[in-house]
Gaussian input, Z-matrix of N, CA and C with variables (Angstrom, degrees):
# hf/3-21g

backbone

0 1
 N
 C     1     B1
 C     2     B2     1     A1
 N     3     B3     2     A2     1     D1
 C     4     B4     3     A3     2     D2
 C     5     B5     4     A4     3     D3
 N     6     B6     5     A5     4     D4
 C     7     B7     6     A6     5     D5
 C     8     B8     7     A7     6     D6
 N     9     B9     8     A8     7     D7
 C    10    B10     9     A9     8     D8
 C    11    B11    10    A10     9     D9
 N    12    B12    11    A11    10    D10
 C    13    B13    12    A12    11    D11
 C    14    B14    13    A13    12    D12
 N    15    B15    14    A14    13    D13
 C    16    B16    15    A15    14    D14
 C    17    B17    16    A16    15    D15
 N    18    B18    17    A17    16    D16
 C    19    B19    18    A18    17    D17
 C    20    B20    19    A19    18    D18
 N    21    B21    20    A20    19    D19
 C    22    B22    21    A21    20    D20
 C    23    B23    22    A22    21    D21
 N    24    B24    23    A23    22    D22
 C    25    B25    24    A24    23    D23
 C    26    B26    25    A25    24    D24
 N    27    B27    26    A26    25    D25
 C    28    B28    27    A27    26    D26
 C    29    B29    28    A28    27    D27
 N    30    B30    29    A29    28    D28
 C    31    B31    30    A30    29    D29
 C    32    B32    31    A31    30    D30
 N    33    B33    32    A32    31    D31
 C    34    B34    33    A33    32    D32
 C    35    B35    34    A34    33    D33
 N    36    B36    35    A35    34    D34
 C    37    B37    36    A36    35    D35
 C    38    B38    37    A37    36    D36
 N    39    B39    38    A38    37    D37
 C    40    B40    39    A39    38    D38
 C    41    B41    40    A40    39    D39
 N    42    B42    41    A41    40    D40
 C    43    B43    42    A42    41    D41
 C    44    B44    43    A43    42    D42
 N    45    B45    44    A44    43    D43
 C    46    B46    45    A45    44    D44
 C    47    B47    46    A46    45    D45
 N    48    B48    47    A47    46    D46
 C    49    B49    48    A48    47    D47
 C    50    B50    49    A49    48    D48
 N    51    B51    50    A50    49    D49
 C    52    B52    51    A51    50    D50
 C    53    B53    52    A52    51    D51
 N    54    B54    53    A53    52    D52
 C    55    B55    54    A54    53    D53
 C    56    B56    55    A55    54    D54
 N    57    B57    56    A56    55    D55
 C    58    B58    57    A57    56    D56
 C    59    B59    58    A58    57    D57
 N    60    B60    59    A59    58    D58
 C    61    B61    60    A60    59    D59
 C    62    B62    61    A61    60    D60
 N    63    B63    62    A62    61    D61
 C    64    B64    63    A63    62    D62
 C    65    B65    64    A64    63    D63
 N    66    B66    65    A65    64    D64
 C    67    B67    66    A66    65    D65
 C    68    B68    67    A67    66    D66
 N    69    B69    68    A68    67    D67
 C    70    B70    69    A69    68    D68
 C    71    B71    70    A70    69    D69
 N    72    B72    71    A71    70    D70
 C    73    B73    72    A72    71    D71
 C    74    B74    73    A73    72    D72
 N    75    B75    74    A74    73    D73
 C    76    B76    75    A75    74    D74
 C    77    B77    76    A76    75    D75
 N    78    B78    77    A77    76    D76
 C    79    B79    78    A78    77    D77
 C    80    B80    79    A79    78    D78
 N    81    B81    80    A80    79    D79
 C    82    B82    81    A81    80    D80
 C    83    B83    82    A82    81    D81
 N    84    B84    83    A83    82    D82
 C    85    B85    84    A84    83    D83
 C    86    B86    85    A85    84    D84
 N    87    B87    86    A86    85    D85
 C    88    B88    87    A87    86    D86
 C    89    B89    88    A88    87    D87
 N    90    B90    89    A89    88    D88
 C    91    B91    90    A90    89    D89
 C    92    B92    91    A91    90    D90
 N    93    B93    92    A92    91    D91
 C    94    B94    93    A93    92    D92
 C    95    B95    94    A94    93    D93
 N    96    B96    95    A95    94    D94
 C    97    B97    96    A96    95    D95
 C    98    B98    97    A97    96    D96
 N    99    B99    98    A98    97    D97
 C   100   B100    99    A99    98    D98
 C   101   B101   100   A100    99    D99
 N   102   B102   101   A101   100   D100
 C   103   B103   102   A102   101   D101
 C   104   B104   103   A103   102   D102
 N   105   B105   104   A104   103   D103
 C   106   B106   105   A105   104   D104
 C   107   B107   106   A106   105   D105
 N   108   B108   107   A107   106   D106
 C   109   B109   108   A108   107   D107
 C   110   B110   109   A109   108   D108
 N   111   B111   110   A110   109   D109
 C   112   B112   111   A111   110   D110
 C   113   B113   112   A112   111   D111
 N   114   B114   113   A113   112   D112
 C   115   B115   114   A114   113   D113
 C   116   B116   115   A115   114   D114
 N   117   B117   116   A116   115   D115
 C   118   B118   117   A117   116   D116
 C   119   B119   118   A118   117   D117
 N   120   B120   119   A119   118   D118
 C   121   B121   120   A120   119   D119
 C   122   B122   121   A121   120   D120
 N   123   B123   122   A122   121   D121
 C   124   B124   123   A123   122   D122
 C   125   B125   124   A124   123   D123
 N   126   B126   125   A125   124   D124
 C   127   B127   126   A126   125   D125
 C   128   B128   127   A127   126   D126
 N   129   B129   128   A128   127   D127
 C   130   B130   129   A129   128   D128
 C   131   B131   130   A130   129   D129
 N   132   B132   131   A131   130   D130
 C   133   B133   132   A132   131   D131
 C   134   B134   133   A133   132   D132
 N   135   B135   134   A134   133   D133
 C   136   B136   135   A135   134   D134
 C   137   B137   136   A136   135   D135
 N   138   B138   137   A137   136   D136
 C   139   B139   138   A138   137   D137
 C   140   B140   139   A139   138   D138
 N   141   B141   140   A140   139   D139
 C   142   B142   141   A141   140   D140
 C   143   B143   142   A142   141   D141
 N   144   B144   143   A143   142   D142
 C   145   B145   144   A144   143   D143
 C   146   B146   145   A145   144   D144
 N   147   B147   146   A146   145   D145
 C   148   B148   147   A147   146   D146
 C   149   B149   148   A148   147   D147
 N   150   B150   149   A149   148   D148
 C   151   B151   150   A150   149   D149
 C   152   B152   151   A151   150   D150
 N   153   B153   152   A152   151   D151
 C   154   B154   153   A153   152   D152
 C   155   B155   154   A154   153   D153
 N   156   B156   155   A155   154   D154
 C   157   B157   156   A156   155   D155
 C   158   B158   157   A157   156   D156
 N   159   B159   158   A158   157   D157
 C   160   B160   159   A159   158   D158
 C   161   B161   160   A160   159   D159
 N   162   B162   161   A161   160   D160
 C   163   B163   162   A162   161   D161
 C   164   B164   163   A163   162   D162
 N   165   B165   164   A164   163   D163
 C   166   B166   165   A165   164   D164
 C   167   B167   166   A166   165   D165
 N   168   B168   167   A167   166   D166
 C   169   B169   168   A168   167   D167
 C   170   B170   169   A169   168   D168
 N   171   B171   170   A170   169   D169
 C   172   B172   171   A171   170   D170
 C   173   B173   172   A172   171   D171
 N   174   B174   173   A173   172   D172
 C   175   B175   174   A174   173   D173
 C   176   B176   175   A175   174   D174
 N   177   B177   176   A176   175   D175
 C   178   B178   177   A177   176   D176
 C   179   B179   178   A178   177   D177
 N   180   B180   179   A179   178   D178
 C   181   B181   180   A180   179   D179
 C   182   B182   181   A181   180   D180
 N   183   B183   182   A182   181   D181
 C   184   B184   183   A183   182   D182
 C   185   B185   184   A184   183   D183
 N   186   B186   185   A185   184   D184
 C   187   B187   186   A186   185   D185
 C   188   B188   187   A187   186   D186
 N   189   B189   188   A188   187   D187
 C   190   B190   189   A189   188   D188
 C   191   B191   190   A190   189   D189
 N   192   B192   191   A191   190   D190
 C   193   B193   192   A192   191   D191
 C   194   B194   193   A193   192   D192
 N   195   B195   194   A194   193   D193
 C   196   B196   195   A195   194   D194
 C   197   B197   196   A196   195   D195
 N   198   B198   197   A197   196   D196
 C   199   B199   198   A198   197   D197
 C   200   B200   199   A199   198   D198
 N   201   B201   200   A200   199   D199
 C   202   B202   201   A201   200   D200
 C   203   B203   202   A202   201   D201
 N   204   B204   203   A203   202   D202
 C   205   B205   204   A204   203   D203
 C   206   B206   205   A205   204   D204
 N   207   B207   206   A206   205   D205
 C   208   B208   207   A207   206   D206
 C   209   B209   208   A208   207   D207
 N   210   B210   209   A209   208   D208
 C   211   B211   210   A210   209   D209
 C   212   B212   211   A211   210   D210
 N   213   B213   212   A212   211   D211
 C   214   B214   213   A213   212   D212
 C   215   B215   214   A214   213   D213
 N   216   B216   215   A215   214   D214
 C   217   B217   216   A216   215   D215
 C   218   B218   217   A217   216   D216
 N   219   B219   218   A218   217   D217
 C   220   B220   219   A219   218   D218
 C   221   B221   220   A220   219   D219
 N   222   B222   221   A221   220   D220
 C   223   B223   222   A222   221   D221
 C   224   B224   223   A223   222   D222
 N   225   B225   224   A224   223   D223
 C   226   B226   225   A225   224   D224
 C   227   B227   226   A226   225   D225
 N   228   B228   227   A227   226   D226
 C   229   B229   228   A228   227   D227
 C   230   B230   229   A229   228   D228
 N   231   B231   230   A230   229   D229
 C   232   B232   231   A231   230   D230
 C   233   B233   232   A232   231   D231
 N   234   B234   233   A233   232   D232
 C   235   B235   234   A234   233   D233
 C   236   B236   235   A235   234   D234
 N   237   B237   236   A236   235   D235
 C   238   B238   237   A237   236   D236
 C   239   B239   238   A238   237   D237
 N   240   B240   239   A239   238   D238
 C   241   B241   240   A240   239   D239
 C   242   B242   241   A241   240   D240
 N   243   B243   242   A242   241   D241
 C   244   B244   243   A243   242   D242
 C   245   B245   244   A244   243   D243
 N   246   B246   245   A245   244   D244
 C   247   B247   246   A246   245   D245
 C   248   B248   247   A247   246   D246
 N   249   B249   248   A248   247   D247
 C   250   B250   249   A249   248   D248
 C   251   B251   250   A250   249   D249
 N   252   B252   251   A251   250   D250
 C   253   B253   252   A252   251   D251
 C   254   B254   253   A253   252   D252
 N   255   B255   254   A254   253   D253
 C   256   B256   255   A255   254   D254
 C   257   B257   256   A256   255   D255
 N   258   B258   257   A257   256   D256
 C   259   B259   258   A258   257   D257
 C   260   B260   259   A259   258   D258

   B1=1.4386
   B2=1.5245
   B3=1.3417
   B4=1.4663
   B5=1.5195
   B6=1.3476
   B7=1.4562
   B8=1.5211
   B9=1.3376
   B10=1.4571
   B11=1.5193
   B12=1.3408
   B13=1.4602
   B14=1.5273
   B15=1.3246
   B16=1.4648
   B17=1.5190
   B18=1.3161
   B19=1.4625
   B20=1.5207
   B21=1.3294
   B22=1.4519
   B23=1.5252
   B24=1.3299
   B25=1.4614
   B26=1.5235
   B27=1.3223
   B28=1.4648
   B29=1.5212
   B30=1.3306
   B31=1.4696
   B32=1.5248
   B33=1.3235
   B34=1.4626
   B35=1.5288
   B36=1.3259
   B37=1.4652
   B38=1.5168
   B39=1.3216
   B40=1.4598
   B41=1.5248
   B42=1.3395
   B43=1.4614
   B44=1.5209
   B45=1.3308
   B46=1.4607
   B47=1.5196
   B48=1.3235
   B49=1.4586
   B50=1.5223
   B51=1.3147
   B52=1.4615
   B53=1.5238
   B54=1.3280
   B55=1.4601
   B56=1.5235
   B57=1.3280
   B58=1.4623
   B59=1.5162
   B60=1.3387
   B61=1.4584
   B62=1.5205
   B63=1.3420
   B64=1.4602
   B65=1.5242
   B66=1.3231
   B67=1.4602
   B68=1.5254
   B69=1.3086
   B70=1.4601
   B71=1.5215
   B72=1.3180
   B73=1.4638
   B74=1.5271
   B75=1.3209
   B76=1.4615
   B77=1.5177
   B78=1.3191
   B79=1.4502
   B80=1.5111
   B81=1.3138
   B82=1.4546
   B83=1.5183
   B84=1.3322
   B85=1.4595
   B86=1.5134
   B87=1.3051
   B88=1.4655
   B89=1.5133
   B90=1.3059
   B91=1.4528
   B92=1.5215
   B93=1.3080
   B94=1.4675
   B95=1.5179
   B96=1.3372
   B97=1.4534
   B98=1.5203
   B99=1.3302
   B100=1.4652
   B101=1.5192
   B102=1.3206
   B103=1.4618
   B104=1.5239
   B105=1.3294
   B106=1.4578
   B107=1.5222
   B108=1.3390
   B109=1.4576
   B110=1.5256
   B111=1.3335
   B112=1.4607
   B113=1.5311
   B114=1.3496
   B115=1.4569
   B116=1.5217
   B117=1.3248
   B118=1.4617
   B119=1.5247
   B120=1.3371
   B121=1.4704
   B122=1.5284
   B123=1.3297
   B124=1.4613
   B125=1.5327
   B126=1.3293
   B127=1.4587
   B128=1.5347
   B129=1.3245
   B130=1.4569
   B131=1.5182
   B132=1.3180
   B133=1.4559
   B134=1.5114
   B135=1.3125
   B136=1.4602
   B137=1.5206
   B138=1.3121
   B139=1.4655
   B140=1.5220
   B141=1.3224
   B142=1.4542
   B143=1.5140
   B144=1.3168
   B145=1.4562
   B146=1.5189
   B147=1.3314
   B148=1.4594
   B149=1.5220
   B150=1.3241
   B151=1.4588
   B152=1.5165
   B153=1.3279
   B154=1.4606
   B155=1.5305
   B156=1.3126
   B157=1.4560
   B158=1.5182
   B159=1.3331
   B160=1.4626
   B161=1.5209
   B162=1.3233
   B163=1.4606
   B164=1.5197
   B165=1.3175
   B166=1.4491
   B167=1.5246
   B168=1.3209
   B169=1.4550
   B170=1.5142
   B171=1.3478
   B172=1.4613
   B173=1.5235
   B174=1.3215
   B175=1.4614
   B176=1.5202
   B177=1.3197
   B178=1.4612
   B179=1.5302
   B180=1.3299
   B181=1.4656
   B182=1.5270
   B183=1.3304
   B184=1.4690
   B185=1.5227
   B186=1.3183
   B187=1.4607
   B188=1.5197
   B189=1.3292
   B190=1.4561
   B191=1.5139
   B192=1.3238
   B193=1.4670
   B194=1.5258
   B195=1.3241
   B196=1.4627
   B197=1.5196
   B198=1.3104
   B199=1.4608
   B200=1.5294
   B201=1.3212
   B202=1.4699
   B203=1.5258
   B204=1.3243
   B205=1.4695
   B206=1.5256
   B207=1.3471
   B208=1.4662
   B209=1.5290
   B210=1.3497
   B211=1.4663
   B212=1.5197
   B213=1.3152
   B214=1.4643
   B215=1.5299
   B216=1.3045
   B217=1.4612
   B218=1.5285
   B219=1.3167
   B220=1.4614
   B221=1.5240
   B222=1.3328
   B223=1.4696
   B224=1.5255
   B225=1.3357
   B226=1.4561
   B227=1.5203
   B228=1.3181
   B229=1.4616
   B230=1.5281
   B231=1.3424
   B232=1.4657
   B233=1.5300
   B234=1.3136
   B235=1.4617
   B236=1.5140
   B237=1.3440
   B238=1.4572
   B239=1.5266
   B240=1.3181
   B241=1.4565
   B242=1.5174
   B243=1.3241
   B244=1.4640
   B245=1.5213
   B246=1.3287
   B247=1.4690
   B248=1.5183
   B249=1.3280
   B250=1.4725
   B251=1.5265
   B252=1.3181
   B253=1.4673
   B254=1.5209
   B255=1.3241
   B256=1.4572
   B257=1.5142
   B258=1.3440
   B259=1.4677
   B260=1.4879
   A1=110.89
   A2=117.55
   A3=120.63
   A4=111.10
   A5=118.03
   A6=119.39
   A7=110.62
   A8=118.63
   A9=121.31
   A10=109.91
   A11=116.94
   A12=120.80
   A13=110.23
   A14=116.54
   A15=120.77
   A16=110.14
   A17=117.03
   A18=121.28
   A19=110.60
   A20=117.34
   A21=121.67
   A22=111.12
   A23=117.43
   A24=121.64
   A25=110.69
   A26=117.50
   A27=121.07
   A28=110.63
   A29=117.17
   A30=120.63
   A31=110.84
   A32=117.18
   A33=120.52
   A34=110.77
   A35=116.58
   A36=120.35
   A37=112.14
   A38=116.68
   A39=120.82
   A40=110.05
   A41=117.55
   A42=121.04
   A43=110.47
   A44=117.31
   A45=121.05
   A46=110.71
   A47=116.83
   A48=120.47
   A49=111.59
   A50=117.19
   A51=120.67
   A52=110.65
   A53=117.94
   A54=119.78
   A55=111.24
   A56=118.21
   A57=121.35
   A58=111.42
   A59=117.93
   A60=120.35
   A61=111.86
   A62=119.34
   A63=122.40
   A64=109.98
   A65=117.36
   A66=120.82
   A67=110.93
   A68=117.17
   A69=120.27
   A70=112.01
   A71=118.40
   A72=121.49
   A73=110.90
   A74=117.62
   A75=121.30
   A76=113.22
   A77=119.05
   A78=118.97
   A79=116.12
   A80=120.13
   A81=120.87
   A82=111.49
   A83=116.75
   A84=120.43
   A85=110.23
   A86=115.71
   A87=120.50
   A88=110.46
   A89=115.23
   A90=121.48
   A91=109.28
   A92=115.18
   A93=121.15
   A94=106.50
   A95=116.19
   A96=121.99
   A97=109.09
   A98=115.90
   A99=121.36
   A100=107.06
   A101=116.28
   A102=121.70
   A103=108.31
   A104=117.00
   A105=122.33
   A106=110.03
   A107=115.96
   A108=123.05
   A109=107.56
   A110=117.27
   A111=122.40
   A112=109.93
   A113=116.16
   A114=122.27
   A115=109.92
   A116=115.97
   A117=121.58
   A118=111.53
   A119=117.30
   A120=121.10
   A121=108.71
   A122=118.53
   A123=120.05
   A124=110.90
   A125=116.21
   A126=122.04
   A127=108.86
   A128=115.15
   A129=121.37
   A130=109.49
   A131=115.62
   A132=121.58
   A133=109.34
   A134=117.36
   A135=122.81
   A136=108.92
   A137=117.77
   A138=121.82
   A139=107.81
   A140=115.79
   A141=119.93
   A142=110.99
   A143=115.66
   A144=122.11
   A145=111.51
   A146=113.98
   A147=122.82
   A148=105.24
   A149=116.76
   A150=119.84
   A151=108.76
   A152=116.79
   A153=120.10
   A154=112.06
   A155=117.29
   A156=122.15
   A157=110.63
   A158=114.81
   A159=120.83
   A160=106.35
   A161=117.03
   A162=122.31
   A163=110.08
   A164=115.37
   A165=121.97
   A166=107.91
   A167=115.99
   A168=121.30
   A169=110.65
   A170=115.23
   A171=122.45
   A172=107.83
   A173=116.12
   A174=121.38
   A175=107.53
   A176=116.86
   A177=121.94
   A178=109.75
   A179=118.10
   A180=119.89
   A181=111.44
   A182=116.66
   A183=122.67
   A184=106.00
   A185=116.46
   A186=121.17
   A187=111.17
   A188=114.66
   A189=121.89
   A190=106.32
   A191=116.44
   A192=121.35
   A193=110.39
   A194=115.35
   A195=122.62
   A196=108.75
   A197=115.25
   A198=121.85
   A199=108.41
   A200=116.36
   A201=121.85
   A202=110.57
   A203=116.46
   A204=122.23
   A205=111.48
   A206=117.66
   A207=119.90
   A208=112.19
   A209=118.08
   A210=121.16
   A211=115.07
   A212=119.30
   A213=120.79
   A214=109.96
   A215=114.36
   A216=120.40
   A217=110.15
   A218=116.22
   A219=122.30
   A220=107.88
   A221=116.24
   A222=120.76
   A223=110.37
   A224=115.91
   A225=121.09
   A226=108.42
   A227=116.20
   A228=122.03
   A229=108.21
   A230=116.00
   A231=121.15
   A232=112.28
   A233=118.06
   A234=122.13
   A235=109.91
   A236=115.56
   A237=120.60
   A238=110.43
   A239=115.69
   A240=122.41
   A241=107.94
   A242=116.45
   A243=122.23
   A244=105.67
   A245=116.47
   A246=122.17
   A247=109.25
   A248=115.46
   A249=123.03
   A250=108.37
   A251=116.23
   A252=121.98
   A253=108.80
   A254=116.73
   A255=121.37
   A256=109.25
   A257=115.30
   A258=120.07
   A259=110.57
   D1=-42.76
   D2=-179.15
   D3=-65.04
   D4=-36.57
   D5=-179.13
   D6=-69.57
   D7=-31.98
   D8=175.83
   D9=-65.93
   D10=-43.34
   D11=177.77
   D12=-63.43
   D13=-39.51
   D14=178.50
   D15=-60.82
   D16=-47.88
   D17=-179.79
   D18=-61.81
   D19=-39.31
   D20=179.78
   D21=-65.38
   D22=-44.12
   D23=179.64
   D24=-65.05
   D25=-43.10
   D26=-179.91
   D27=-66.68
   D28=-39.84
   D29=177.89
   D30=-63.13
   D31=-39.59
   D32=178.07
   D33=-65.12
   D34=-38.77
   D35=177.68
   D36=-64.87
   D37=-40.45
   D38=179.70
   D39=-67.18
   D40=-39.55
   D41=178.04
   D42=-62.64
   D43=-39.16
   D44=177.51
   D45=-64.05
   D46=-43.03
   D47=179.50
   D48=-65.02
   D49=-38.37
   D50=-179.26
   D51=-63.50
   D52=-39.82
   D53=179.38
   D54=-73.35
   D55=-32.12
   D56=179.10
   D57=-71.04
   D58=-29.54
   D59=-176.92
   D60=-68.31
   D61=-26.94
   D62=178.18
   D63=-63.71
   D64=-43.84
   D65=179.67
   D66=-66.04
   D67=-37.98
   D68=-178.81
   D69=-72.64
   D70=-23.09
   D71=-179.88
   D72=-68.11
   D73=-18.38
   D74=-179.92
   D75=-80.72
   D76=-0.77
   D77=173.83
   D78=133.57
   D79=-21.03
   D80=-178.69
   D81=-71.76
   D82=162.94
   D83=176.72
   D84=-73.76
   D85=154.91
   D86=179.97
   D87=-76.20
   D88=142.31
   D89=174.02
   D90=-87.52
   D91=157.92
   D92=173.29
   D93=-107.04
   D94=126.83
   D95=-179.84
   D96=-105.93
   D97=132.00
   D98=174.82
   D99=-130.29
   D100=126.72
   D101=-179.34
   D102=-137.04
   D103=136.73
   D104=177.92
   D105=-108.78
   D106=138.33
   D107=176.51
   D108=-124.76
   D109=136.65
   D110=-177.18
   D111=-102.11
   D112=135.78
   D113=179.46
   D114=-140.90
   D115=160.58
   D116=177.46
   D117=-79.97
   D118=-25.55
   D119=-179.78
   D120=-131.45
   D121=161.87
   D122=-178.72
   D123=-65.78
   D124=133.39
   D125=-179.05
   D126=-119.71
   D127=157.72
   D128=178.08
   D129=-104.83
   D130=149.03
   D131=172.95
   D132=-120.86
   D133=161.40
   D134=179.29
   D135=-80.62
   D136=123.81
   D137=175.47
   D138=-103.17
   D139=122.97
   D140=179.87
   D141=157.54
   D142=-168.37
   D143=-176.16
   D144=-79.14
   D145=140.67
   D146=171.76
   D147=-134.84
   D148=96.44
   D149=-172.95
   D150=68.89
   D151=-127.22
   D152=179.12
   D153=-94.94
   D154=6.07
   D155=-179.67
   D156=-102.25
   D157=151.39
   D158=171.09
   D159=-112.10
   D160=125.37
   D161=-177.85
   D162=-113.11
   D163=142.05
   D164=176.86
   D165=-139.85
   D166=160.95
   D167=-173.73
   D168=-132.29
   D169=149.08
   D170=173.48
   D171=-124.42
   D172=138.92
   D173=172.35
   D174=-100.83
   D175=117.97
   D176=-176.20
   D177=-119.57
   D178=126.92
   D179=178.22
   D180=-74.94
   D181=141.35
   D182=172.57
   D183=-98.43
   D184=117.70
   D185=-175.20
   D186=-108.00
   D187=146.98
   D188=171.18
   D189=-118.45
   D190=122.10
   D191=-175.24
   D192=-114.27
   D193=145.04
   D194=175.67
   D195=-133.72
   D196=156.96
   D197=176.82
   D198=-97.99
   D199=123.63
   D200=179.36
   D201=-73.16
   D202=170.39
   D203=-179.79
   D204=-61.73
   D205=-31.05
   D206=-179.71
   D207=-86.95
   D208=6.13
   D209=174.24
   D210=92.39
   D211=0.45
   D212=178.39
   D213=-90.91
   D214=152.85
   D215=-179.09
   D216=-91.37
   D217=135.99
   D218=177.96
   D219=-124.90
   D220=126.37
   D221=-176.91
   D222=-121.27
   D223=149.36
   D224=173.58
   D225=-139.15
   D226=153.55
   D227=-179.90
   D228=-84.41
   D229=125.44
   D230=-178.67
   D231=-110.54
   D232=-6.74
   D233=179.84
   D234=179.07
   D235=-179.01
   D236=-177.82
   D237=-135.32
   D238=145.42
   D239=173.96
   D240=-112.08
   D241=129.41
   D242=172.36
   D243=-102.98
   D244=112.42
   D245=-178.49
   D246=-99.42
   D247=119.51
   D248=178.05
   D249=-97.87
   D250=128.78
   D251=178.18
   D252=-128.74
   D253=121.45
   D254=-179.15
   D255=-126.92
   D256=138.05
   D257=176.96
   D258=-145.69

């Protein structure tokens, strides 16, 4: 179910970029798009061209940290962020 939602969100992002590229073809500078998606496990994104844009993805862990009784910090991964960057 999560992978279907992921594909749907990425497809919607690509459709948005495709419509934005028509306006930029008339002479304006290209915008840079950055979008974050939250998941319970690490996900992959498609890196490559989408119209006149090049999109790349980063998988970033979401950590929750606590201080132990002896004063040291202990962290664990509680989720993942998939960051989409297109330019």
